[in-house]
N, C-alpha and C positions, 0 to 999 in steps of 0.2 A: 360184183357185179350190179348190190342198192349206191357200191357208190359212181360207178360205168351211169347208171340211172338219173345220180343224183345230177354230178357234173356233164351230161348230154345231152341234156332234154331242155326243155323252151326254156332258155334262159330267165323270165317275166316268173318263170314258177319255181325259180330253184329256194326261195325258203320253204315255199312248203312241201316240197321231194324232201331240203332236209330234214325237218322235223318226222315228218312221215317214216323215212331210209332211218335214221338214226333209232329215234322209233321203236322203231318197228327192230332193232338189235338191243336193242336195251333189255326190248319184252320178251322176244329169244332166250336171253342172256340172264334174267331173270326163271325162268321158264323150266333153264335147263340144269343153271346152278343155284342149287337153292341155300346155299351160305351163304351167298348174295339179301335171303330175303334177310337174313338173319343178324344181317349188321346196324352200327344204332352209330348215328353220332357220339364222337365225346366232346370235351369244352375244347382240346390239345387239339382236332381237329380243325376247327376253327382257324389255328390261331397258325395252325400250320400250313393251311391252305391260304393262309393266304398270301401269309409272306414269304409262301413256292409260290406264288402268282407272281408276284412282283420282283424277283430274283428270274422266273422265267419272259419277264417280258424284260425283266433289264438285257435278257442274249439278244429279244429279237429286238432291239433298239439297237444293236450293236454288228446285228447279221444286217438289219435293214442298207444299214451302209456302207459294210461289204455285197450285200448282190450290189447293188447300185454301183457299185465300184469293175468288182468283176464279172457278171456277166452281161453281155447287151441289153439285150431285155430283159432284166432284172428290176427296173421301173419303171416298163407297161405291165409286166404281170402284179407285182404289188397294185398298180394303179386298177388291175383289169379286177383281182381281190376286195378294197373296197369300194370297187365302182360296187358292191355285190345289196352294197346300204343302202343304194340309192332304188332299190326292187322293195322295201318296202318300207310302216312305218314303224322309225323307231323303237317304239314300245312295245311292235308284234315283233319283231329279230329279239328283243334282250329279253322278252315273253319263252320265245320259241326254245334262246340260247338257253336261259338259266331250266327252263321247265323241265326240257324236255333234250336237245338239242347232247352239252354238257356233262350232264349226269347218261342221260344213256349211247353216247363214246366210252366214258370209263365203266360203263357196268361189259359192256362188251367184250374192250379191248384188254381190261383190264384183270374184271372181273370176272370173264371169259378166257377169253384165249392164254392171255396170258395165267393165268391160273391153276387152266387145263398145260400145259404146258413143260409147268412148273413143276407139277407128277409127274416127267418123262424125261426130262436135260438139266433140270434145277436151275434156279432165279438165275443167277444173272446170266444165261446162256437162251432159257425163256424171254427175260425182256428184251434183249438183243434181237430175235425172230423175229417179238409182240412190234419190235420200232419201225426195223424195216418193211415187215407188211403193212400197219398203218401208213408209213410214209411211199413207197410200194403201191400201196391201192388209190393214190390221189395222181400221177402218170397217168387217168382218164382223164383229170382235168387237160392234160397239155398245159401243162402251167410247174413249166422245172420250179420255178419260186415258192410256188404252192405243197409244192412236195417238199423239197427240203425243207421250208417250212416246218410239214407234216412231217416229216422225219427224226426231227430236234425234237420240237413239242414232244412224241410218242420217244421219243430216247426218258426227257426229261420227266416223265411223270411211272414210263417204266423202270425207269431205276429210282422212283420215291418211292410205287410198289414192294419192287423188291427188298427194298431196309423197311420200311414200315408195315405192312404186307398187309393194310387198310384200307381200304373202297373212300370213306368220309372222305377224310384227307384229300385226294384228291378229286373228285366234284367238286368238294368246295375253290380248291385250284384249278379244275378244267372250267366251272361257269366261271368266278373273277377272273380269268387273263381273258377267257371269250369277251365280255361287254370291255374288259378294262380298254384291250386290245385292237375291238372293231370298230363299235361301239362310242366311248372316251375317249382315250388318249392313242390312238393310230397312232404309230411311229412314219407315215410321212406326213 
């Protein structure tokens, strides 16, 4: 429901809706999963987070070229995603990505959803299910390239969480990747 409101509302209000929607999911995760409030970053989390963000960026650079070749609408859909950068000043977008959106998505998707599923179906199945749902909810954007990108990123971060069982490195990864790919060095 949150993603429908975010992606289907007036385009000019995308960033406020995304910040509030993701932030709400993050607050919900913290409220219902007390263990999330006890996690503390370790020095290794910064290095792992930055290295994994760089690896994911490399995957996206290759994927960008592939999407433009095999998907007839790929180029236009990628342009539409990057067009969101024009809807707010870069510092405001960076602040939303760093302080709310990236951390909240990890708290909700890996910290709450994947962690809860792990208790029922195991690490690998939980990572796969969470990535499928994370990618699938982006279908409401009506942008198949974005949906595929979310599926790839969700699979990457889900696998990292399945291996590490810690959120701080994923939060660093998600935040660094968001800012890098969206504001500093877009793939296009």
